[in-house]
C-alpha positions in Angstrom: 16.7 -20.2 7.1 13.0 -19.9 8.0 10.5 -19.6 5.7 8.8 -16.2 5.2 5.6 -15.2 7.1 2.9 -15.9 4.6 0.1 -13.1 5.6 -3.4 -14.1 4.7 -5.4 -12.2 2.4 -8.1 -10.5 4.7 -11.3 -10.0 2.9 -9.9 -10.8 -0.1 -11.4 -8.4 -3.4 -11.2 -11.6 -5.5 -10.1 -15.0 -4.3 -6.6 -15.5 -6.0 -7.3 -19.0 -6.9 -10.0 -17.9 -9.2 -8.4 -15.1 -11.2 -8.4 -17.0 -15.3 -5.2 -15.3 -16.7 -6.3 -16.5 -20.4 -9.5 -14.5 -20.0 -7.9 -10.8 -21.0 -10.1 -7.8 -21.0 -7.8 -5.6 -22.3 -3.8 -6.3 -23.7 -1.5 -3.6 -23.2 -2.2 -2.0 -26.7 -5.9 -1.1 -25.2 -4.3 0.3 -22.1 -2.3 2.7 -23.6 -5.3 3.8 -25.7 -6.8 4.6 -22.6 -3.9 6.0 -19.7 -1.6 8.2 -20.3 1.3 6.7 -18.3 4.5 5.6 -20.8 7.9 3.7 -20.9 9.4 3.3 -17.2 5.8 4.4 -16.0 3.7 1.6 -17.4 2.6 -0.6 -14.5 -0.2 -2.7 -16.7 0.3 -6.2 -18.9 -3.4 -6.5 -18.8 -6.8 -6.5 -17.4 -8.5 -9.2 -16.3 -11.9 -8.1 -15.2 -13.7 -5.0 -15.7 -16.8 -5.3 -13.8 -18.7 -2.2 -13.9 -21.5 -3.3 -11.8 -19.5 -4.7 -9.2 -17.2 -1.9 -9.3 -14.1 -4.5 -9.4 -11.4 -4.6 -11.8 -8.5 -6.9 -12.0 -5.2 -6.9 -13.4 -1.7 -7.7 -13.4 2.3 -6.3 -14.5 4.5 -9.3 -15.2 8.2 -7.9 -13.7 10.9 -8.4 -15.5 14.9 -8.1 -14.5 14.8 -4.7 -17.4 12.5 -2.7 -15.0 13.6 0.5 -14.7 14.2 -0.1 -10.5 16.1 -3.1 -10.8 19.8 -1.6 -10.7 19.5 0.7 -8.0 16.5 -0.9 -5.8 18.4 -2.9 -4.3 21.6 -3.6 -5.6 22.3 -7.4 -5.7 18.6 -8.2 -4.8 16.1 -6.0 -6.4 12.9 -5.4 -4.8 9.9 -3.6 -6.8 9.3 -0.4 -4.3 6.6 -0.2 -2.3 5.4 3.1 -4.5 5.6 1.4 -7.6 3.2 -1.6 -6.3 0.7 1.9 -5.4 1.0 3.5 -9.0 0.3 -0.1 -10.7 -2.9 -0.4 -8.2 -3.7 3.4 -9.1 -3.0 2.2 -12.9 -5.7 -0.5 -12.2 -8.3 1.8 -10.9 -8.0 4.3 -13.3 -8.4 2.0 -16.5 -11.5 1.2 -15.0 -13.1 4.7 -14.1 -12.1 5.4 -17.8 -12.9 2.8 -19.6 -16.4 2.8 -18.2 -17.1 6.4 -18.3 -17.5 7.0 -14.4 -15.7 10.8 -14.1 -16.4 12.1 -17.3 -12.6 12.9 -17.2 -9.9 12.1 -19.7 -7.7 11.1 -17.2 -7.6 10.3 -13.4 -4.8 11.3 -10.9 -3.9 10.6 -7.1 -6.0 12.5 -5.0 -4.5 10.4 -1.9 -3.8 7.3 0.1 -4.7 5.4 3.0 -4.1 2.3 5.2 -1.5 1.3 2.9 0.7 -1.4 4.0 3.0 -3.7 2.3 3.2 -7.4 3.5 5.4 -9.3 1.4 8.5 -9.1 -1.6 8.2 -8.8 -5.0 10.7 -9.1 -7.3 11.6 -9.4 -11.1 9.7 -12.4 -12.9 6.8 -12.4 -10.2 3.6 -11.5 -12.1 1.9 -8.9 -9.6 -1.9 -9.1 -9.4 -3.9 -5.9 -8.7 -7.4 -6.3 -7.9 -9.3 -3.0 -7.0 -13.1 -2.4 -5.6 -14.9 1.2 -6.0 -15.9 2.7 -2.9 -17.3 6.0 -3.2 -17.5 7.5 -6.8 -18.6 11.5 -6.9 -18.5 11.9 -10.8 -16.3 15.1 -12.0 -15.0 15.2 -8.5 -13.5 12.0 -6.9 -13.1 8.1 -6.8 -12.3 5.9 -4.0 -11.5 2.5 -4.2 -9.8 -0.1 -2.2 -6.8 -2.7 -3.7 -5.0 -5.7 -3.1 -1.9 -6.6 -4.6 -0.6 -10.3 -4.4 1.8 -12.6 -5.8 0.9 -15.9 -6.3 -1.7 -15.8 -3.1 0.4 -13.8 -1.4 -0.7 -10.1 -0.2 2.5 -8.0 -1.5 0.6 -4.5 -0.6 -3.1 -3.4 0.2 -4.9 0.3 0.9 -7.6 2.6 -0.3 -6.6 5.2 -2.9 -8.4 8.3 -4.1 -8.5 9.7 -8.0 -9.4 13.1 -8.9 -10.0 14.1 -12.7 -6.9 16.1 -14.3 -7.7 18.8 -15.9 -6.0 18.1 -19.3 -6.9 20.4 -21.4 -5.6 23.1 -18.9 -2.5 21.3 -18.7 -2.1 21.1 -23.0 -2.5 24.7 -22.5 
């Protein structure tokens, strides 16, 4: 069989080789203090970098054979759904915004996505690394970030994401 095509990372937010996985900025417990996602929707294992001055955040998700999507996407050849990669990227961006008080909001939700491309397969046993960089911020209104997800040095997904404040008090009634 032919070797899979390795797509180089253009304009990397961070160089994958430079990431120190022992330098954890926020573990699962700290992430849970700031983000509301629970159970199957928790898509982060840890945050490794949260640089508010550079507007860069890096986190990762260790994928296991117990992920909720493994049985059905796809039976016998489980592949991480692209929408879940995008959710992981959204959670990394939300962590950065909430942890640093950038939007004066309790929760950030999807406001849109642009230029999303899926470049390689992600499987159980992989570590999906997500790097994001803030491109635009209008406090209390919108944040726009570019993101790159990769396994090892291979790009898996990239694009831009917009986050908007969620009116938590209104939703709680």
